[in-house]
N, C-alpha and C positions, 0 to 999 in steps of 0.2 A: 160415847160422844167425846170428841176431842176438844178440849178447851184451851185457851191461851196459856193457862197455868200449867196444864199437863204438857203442852208443846214446849214451854220454856223449861220444864223439868226434864223433858226427854233430851234436850240439848245440853243439859248440865253434864260436865265431865268430872268424873270421880277425882277428888283431891285438887283438881286444877281450877274448876269453875266453868267459865264459858270460853268458847273459842274466839279468836280474833283474826281478822283478815290481813292485818299488818302489824309490824312492830312500831310503836310510837314512844315518844318521850325524849328527854335530853340526857339520858344516861346510856351506858352500854347495856345491851339486852341482858335480861335475867333469864334464869331457867324457866320461870313461869311464862314469860313472854314468848320464848321460842317454842315451848310446848303448846301454847294457845294457838299460835299460827300454824304449827304442825298439824294439830287436830282439825283446824279449818280446812287445810289442804286435803287431809285424809277423808273427812266426813262431808264437807260441802263441795269441794272440787272433784272428789273421788279419784285422787291420785294414789299411787302405791307409796309405801313407806320411803323408799329411796328417793323417788321423785319429789315427794313432799319435803323431805329433809334437805335435799339439794337447794330447793327454792328458798327455804327458810335461812339456810346458811348464806346464800348469796345476798339476801336482804340484810342479814345481821352484819356481814363483813363491811357493808357500806358505813355503818356506825364506827367500826374499828378503823377504817381508812380515814374517816373524818377526824378521828382522834389521833391519827398518824401513829398508830401502834402496829408493829409488825405482827402478822397472824400466822397460824399454821397453814398448811396446804388445805385446799378445799375438801379433799377426800378425807383427811384426818378429822376435820371439823364435822363433816357429815357422819362419820363413824361415831364420833362422840355424842351427837344428837340422837342417833339410833340407839346407842347404849342407854342414854337417859330415858328414851321412850320404853325400852325393854324393861328397865327398872320399874317404871310406872305400870307396865303391863303385868309384871309379876305381882305387884300389890293389888291391881284391879281384879285379878283372878280370885283373891281372898277378900273381896269387898265386904261380904256379909259375915266374915268371921270376926268375932268380937273378943278374941283372946287377948291377954295382956301383951303378949309378944307381938301380935299383929298390930295392935293399936300403937305400940311403941314404934314399930317400923313406919306406920303411916305418919306419925308425928314427926319423926326424923326427916322423912321425905318432904313433908309440908314446910318444915323449918328452913329448908335450903332452897325453896322455890324462888325466894326473892334475892338469892345470892347471884353473883355474876356468872353468866354462862361464858366461861373463860375460853376465848379463841386465840389468845396471845401466843406468840412463838416462845419456845422454851428459853431462849436467850433475849427476849424482848427488852428487858431492862438494860442489857449491855449494848444492844443494837441502837437504842434510842439515844440521841445526842442532846435533845431538849429536856432540861430538868423539869419543866412544868408538865410535859407529857409523861415523864416517868412517875412524877408524884401523883398525877391523875390516875394512872393505872393502879398504883399501890392503894389509893383511896377506894377505887372501884372494887377491889378485891376484898375489902373489909365488909362487915355486916352493915347493911343499909346502903351500900354503894354510894358513899358520900361524894359530892362533887357533881358537876354536870357539864355537858358540852355547850359551849357558848358559840358566838359567831366566829367567823374566820379571823385568825390573828393576821391582820394585814402586814404587819412588820415582818413576822416570821415567814408568811407566805411570799412576800416580796424577796426576802433573802433566799428562800429555797428556789424561787423562780430564777433568780440571778445565777445561782449555782447550776441549775439545770440548763440555762441558756449557755453558760460557759462550757459545760460538758458537750452540748450539741455542737457548739462552734469548734471545739477541739476535735470532735469526731469528724466534722466536715473537713477540717484542715488535714487530718490524717488521711481521709478518703481521697481528697484532692491530691495530696502528695503521693499516695499510692498509685492513683491513676496516671499522674504525670510520670512517675518512675516506670510504670508498665509501658506507657506510650513511648518514652525515651528508649526503653529496652528494645521495643519493636523497631523503632527507627534505626537504632544501631545495628540491629539484626539485618534490616533491609539494606542499609548502607554496606554492611559487610558482604551481603550476597551480591549486591550490585557491583562492588569492587572486584569480587571474584570474577563476575561476568566480564567486566572491563579488561581484566588481566587476560581472560580468554580471547577477547577480541583484538588485543594488541598485536600489531604486525602479523606474524604468521600464526597468531593465536597460541593455544595452550601447548605446553611442552609435554612430551611423553618421556618419562624417565626410565633409565636403564635399571635393571635389577641389581643395584649396588647399594651400599650404605646410604642412610637417610640424608636429608638436606643439611643437617648440622655437620656432616662429615666433610673433610677436605677432599674426599674422593668423589663428591657429588658432581656429575657432569651432565647437565640437561642437554638433550638433543632435539632437533626439530625434524618433523616429518617433511618430506619434499614431494611425495607422490600424491597428487590430487586425483583420486580414483573415482570420484562421483561423476557418473555419466548422465546423459539426458534421460536414458531409459530408467536408470536407478532412481533419479529424482522423481520421475513420473510414478514409479512403483511406491515410493515413500508417500507421495501425495494421495495416491489411490487408496492405500492401506491406512491413511490417516495416522502416520507415525510421526511423533514430535521429533524435533531436532535433538533433544537430550536423549530420548530413547534410541534414536538412530545411532548415536555415539556408542552406546552399550552394545547395540546389535552388530555394528561394524567391527568393533574390537573382538567380540566373541567369535564372529565369522572368520575374521582374519587369523585368529589363533587356531581355530579349528582346521583351517586350510593350510596351516604351517607357514603363513606369511610373517614377515618381521613387522610388528606393529609400529616400531620406531621409525620406519621408513614412510609410513602413511600419514597424511594430514587428517587426523581424526579428532575433531573438536566441534563443539556445537556451532560456533559462529561461522566456521568455514563451510560446514554442511548447509547452514542457512543461506549463506551467500550463493552457494552453488545452486540451491533449489530456486532462489529468487531469479538468478540469471537464466536458468532453463525455462522458468515460467514466462519470463519476458520474451525469450526466443520463440516459445510455442505460440504466445499471443501474437507476435509479429508475423509468424508464418501463417497462422489462421487468418489474420487480417489481409495478408498479401494474396493468399489463395482465394479468399472471398472476393476481393476487388478484381482479381484476374478473371474469376468465373463470371462476375457481373458484366465485365467489359466484353467477354466472349459472347455472352448471351445477347447483349445489345447489338454487337456486330452481326451475329447470326440473324437476329430479328430484322435488322436493317437490310440485309441481303435478300431475304425472302420478300420483303416489301418491294424491293427494286425489281425482282423478276415478275412479281404480280402486275406491276405497272406495265 
């Protein structure tokens, strides 16, 4: 027969006492508190050791953040709690051994249960700027964990909020300046590209240079092409094959060189080719319109003559 007393005794944890579903109090968590919650997760929630330890550490870190004390990484904290559990597990295996050595080990373990379960960063005292927070951590590390967490320090909180707001404003200004710089760089790039196109469009458009020293040389003599070789049929082929004006320039130069023609004598640039294609498109459109109107008039005349003979 299971009684309340036997049920209570069955939930008793060796050297720890009873489990707890959460960490409570106004101090930083102790070894006993984190182990009590760990056992609750293990035995009541039925989680494995790593999952249980992770949940306990996440809950404990809330207290450390409230105290504004830098902590280790979560993984290192979880490993530390698992090591503490393993130390208890080794003692629990010898629970019924009553030797002097075993009893001394149990006593030593119990004596440190109320000590701080320290999650602080190795350089926490150097990282903290507030003297009160530094003194609180030192006091919590002592036996009895003297001191307690009070309400939020409004003055310090306001000061930290001001510093954080300034950082955010500075970051926003940097981002805005970076975006403006990138936008201006793109604008300059577009303007440079457009200026190059305008130079191509000027008068007889781009020059084709002879194979002589570069523009900085006094021997540099730009020449203009004078042979406009783009015919109506060639323009129709470019439209049919969907070849852009810029690609047509490369195509014409390569073809002319392959055929042994002098490229310097040809008008080979994007704007000239574009004007020729537009001109021939207009001519084709006008021709189609004229042919259509002529065919329509012829059909009307033919229809009128037939009606005349029928009468």
